[in-house]
Residue, then its C-alpha position, 0 to 999 in steps of 0.5 A: x349732338x355729341x354733348x347731348x349723348x354725353x350728358x345722357x350717358x353721364x346721368x346728367x338728364x336735366x342737361x341732356x334734355x335742355x341742350x337740344x330743346x331750344x335749338x329747334x329753329x336752328x335745325x329747322x333753318x338748316x333743314x337738319x331734321x336727322x340731328x334734331x330727331x336723334x337729339x330729341x329722342x335722347x332728350x325725351x328719355x332724359x326729361x322723363x328720367x328727370x321727372x320734368x313734365x314741362x320738359x317732357x312736353x316740350x321735347x315731345x312737341x318738337x320731336x312730333x313736329x320734326x317727324x311730321x315734317x319728314x312724313x312720319x306718322x309716328x309724330x301724331x302720337x308724340x304731339x297728342x302726348x305733348x297736348x295732354x301734358x300741357x293741358x294737365x299742367x296748365x300751359x295754355x301757350x304750349x297747349x296752343x302750340x301743340x294743337x297747332x302742330x298736331x293739326x299741321x301733321x294731319x294736314x301734311x299726312x293728307x287728313x285735312x278734315x281732322x286738322x280743323x278741330x285742333x286748329x280752332x282749339x289752337x286759335x282760341x287758346x292763343x287769343x285767350x293767352x294773347x299769344x300772338x305768334x301762336x295766333x299767326x301760326x294757327x291762322x296760316x295753318x287754318x288757311x292752308x287746310x281750308x284751301x285743301x278743303x276747297x274753301x278758297x275765300x275763307x282760306x285767303x282771308x285767314x292767310x291775310x289775317x296771318x300776314x297782318x298778325x306776323x307783321x304786327x309782332x315783327x316776325x319776318x319769317x312768319x310773315x314770309x310764310x303767310x305771303x308764300x302761302x298766299x302766292x300759291x293760292x293766287x297761282x291756283x286762281x290764275x292771278x299771276x301778278x298777285x302771286x309774283x308780288x306775294x312771292x317777292x315779298x316772301x323772299x325778302x322776309x325770309x332773307x331778313x329772318x335768315x331762313x335759308x330753307x324757306x328762301x330756297x323753297x320760295x325762289x323755286x316757286x318764284x322761278x316757276x311763276x316767272x317762267x310761266x310769265x315769260x320772265x325767263x332771265x328772272x326765272x333762271x336767276x331764281x332757280x340758280x339761287x334756289x339750287x345753290x342754297x339747297x346744295x349749301x344745305x346738303x339737299x342735293x336732290x332738290x338742287x338736281x330737280x331745280x336744275x332739271x326744271x331750268x334745263x327743261x325751260x331752256x329746251x322749251x324756249x329753244x323750240x319756240 
């Protein structure tokens, strides 16, 4: 963060935008959105001052996605700009990525109908460019949106396709997220055995990938399903592990929520 600021202040704009640009996955895995957003706002100005349109689009895309994840609708404008630039310069893989992220933003903000067109665009672009990772992301996002729209059969089919796609390219984190989404779908349909299987596999995948935040999120949901199915000792272990990871990541609020769930579950058990 300090190096990005120093480079921009010193007029080294090509360096200032390049420093944070490849670190999205690092910030994401640590759930460190504040530093990502701070560095990318600096990087955006530097990319523009350097006249690097590809760099500008890259930074716009990451900044827009980070803002969306934190619930800020400002991200839509940045993603629309990234999508337009990538279309103009013929970056089809990047265009697919930005379309995916724009759709994900609409979905996060409770506007799933608006997400369908950019998702279909992302899926088509990814397949034409043989961008398998982008194809997997588009499929898992499309599955999530279709589920929100009540189109459950289509949603589960997309999620299974996403899981297979990530598996074929050996992307453990992507496969884990597809399985997590499948697990949620099975819970909604009352298929608890299927949900447990998906969530356990998802956890293993996220551990393989080293994504701590997704491990914690998966453990939290897994604990709920285990508790609902009288697997009390397993539920307590899952919740304790989830809380410990959230604490390590600096998310004390989620850790406290999980401990409250654990306490409530213990009270409920005692009353039985």
